[in-house]
C-alpha positions in Angstrom: -23.7 -2.0 -9.5 -21.9 -1.6 -5.9 -21.0 -3.4 -3.1 -22.3 -2.3 0.3 -19.8 -2.9 3.2 -18.3 -2.8 6.3 -15.3 0.0 6.6 -13.1 -2.4 8.9 -14.2 -5.4 6.0 -12.7 -3.0 2.9 -9.5 -2.5 5.3 -9.4 -5.9 6.0 -10.0 -6.6 2.1 -6.8 -4.7 1.6 -4.4 -6.2 3.9 -5.7 -9.6 2.0 -4.6 -8.3 -1.0 -1.4 -7.3 -0.2 -0.5 -10.6 1.5 -2.1 -12.5 -1.5 0.3 -10.8 -3.9 3.5 -10.5 -1.8 3.0 -6.7 -1.3 3.9 -6.8 2.4 7.2 -7.8 1.8 8.0 -4.7 0.4 6.9 -3.2 3.6 8.9 -6.1 5.6 11.9 -4.4 3.6 11.0 -0.6 4.7 10.7 -1.3 8.4 13.4 -3.5 9.1 15.8 -0.8 7.0 14.0 1.7 9.4 11.9 3.6 7.1 8.1 3.8 7.0 5.5 5.8 5.0 4.0 6.2 8.2 6.9 8.4 10.4 4.7 9.9 13.2 2.3 8.3 13.3 0.9 6.9 16.7 0.2 4.0 15.6 3.9 3.4 14.3 5.9 0.6 16.2 10.0 1.0 15.5 11.1 -2.2 13.5 7.3 -4.2 13.5 5.1 -1.1 11.4 1.6 -1.0 11.7 -0.3 -0.9 14.8 -3.5 -0.2 13.6 -4.5 0.5 9.9 -7.7 2.8 8.6 -9.0 3.3 5.2 -6.6 6.4 4.6 -3.5 3.9 5.5 -5.2 1.1 3.2 -5.6 3.5 -0.4 -2.3 5.7 -0.3 0.6 3.5 -1.8 4.2 4.5 -1.5 6.3 5.2 -4.6 7.4 2.1 -3.8 4.5 -0.1 -3.5 3.1 2.0 -7.0 5.9 0.4 -8.4 5.1 -2.9 -7.9 1.7 -2.2 -8.4 2.0 -0.8 -11.9 4.5 -3.7 -12.5 1.8 -6.7 -11.7 -0.7 -4.5 -13.6 -3.2 -3.9 -10.2 -2.3 0.0 -9.6 -5.3 1.0 -12.1 -7.7 -1.8 -10.1 -6.4 -0.5 -6.3 -6.8 3.1 -6.8 -10.3 2.9 -8.6 -11.3 0.6 -5.5 -11.0 3.9 -3.3 -11.2 6.5 -5.6 -14.4 7.0 -3.5 -14.5 6.0 0.1 -15.3 8.9 1.9 -13.2 10.3 4.5 -9.9 9.7 3.5 -6.8 11.8 5.5 -3.7 11.2 5.7 -3.4 9.3 9.2 -6.4 10.5 9.9 -10.1 8.3 9.5 -13.6 9.9 8.9 -14.5 7.1 7.1 -18.7 5.7 7.6 -18.7 2.6 9.4 -20.7 1.5 6.3 -18.6 2.1 2.3 -19.9 1.7 -1.5 -17.3 0.2 -3.7 -18.2 -0.5 -7.1 -16.1 -4.1 -6.9 -13.2 -5.9 -5.1 -9.8 -7.3 -6.4 -9.6 -10.3 -8.1 -5.9 -11.1 -7.6 -5.8 -15.1 -8.0 -3.8 -14.7 -10.9 -0.5 -12.4 -9.1 2.1 -14.8 -7.9 2.6 -14.2 -4.3 6.3 -14.7 -4.9 6.4 -11.5 -7.4 6.5 -9.3 -3.8 9.0 -11.7 -2.4 10.9 -10.6 -6.1 10.7 -7.0 -6.1 11.6 -6.9 -2.0 14.6 -8.6 -2.5 15.4 -6.3 -5.0 14.9 -3.3 -2.6 16.5 -5.2 -0.1 20.1 -5.6 -2.1 19.7 -2.0 -3.0 19.7 -1.0 0.4 22.4 -3.6 1.3 24.7 -1.9 -1.8 23.9 1.4 0.1 21.0 2.6 -2.1 18.7 5.1 0.2 15.2 3.4 0.3 13.7 6.7 1.7 14.9 8.9 -1.0 14.0 6.3 -3.9 10.6 6.2 -2.3 10.0 10.2 -2.5 11.6 9.7 -6.3 9.1 7.1 -7.5 6.3 8.7 -5.4 6.8 11.9 -7.2 7.3 10.1 -10.7 4.0 9.3 -10.2 2.4 12.3 -9.3 3.7 14.2 -11.9 2.8 11.3 -14.5 -0.6 12.1 -13.7 -0.8 15.7 -14.3 
């Protein structure tokens, strides 16, 4: 059974999940440190982040987020949620206005503070001289290689 919904509602669901599990805290560390997964995007404001999300932005997780989502047991479900959404392109979105998903994510069991704790680890890493961009690329590479 699948659920038919507006593309914008699915994007809002993704944003709500990020908020509820504290994943947005991790994005804040990246943005404040001058890194962003969206370098070059017309909707990215320096030190503020994304100004206009689309399905491509929501579906894709950087290496830092993948690490967090895996740690809290949500990575597989997140990837399944977005797997069949048509029209995802890097920084582009040709997804139809109405999409079908199999199920929405249930995240009430995940403590929002978990995201804050992970964000604090990344913040300390940066304060100690670590390069968040290199770490993200390494984690992203590791997740890709793991799938192969």
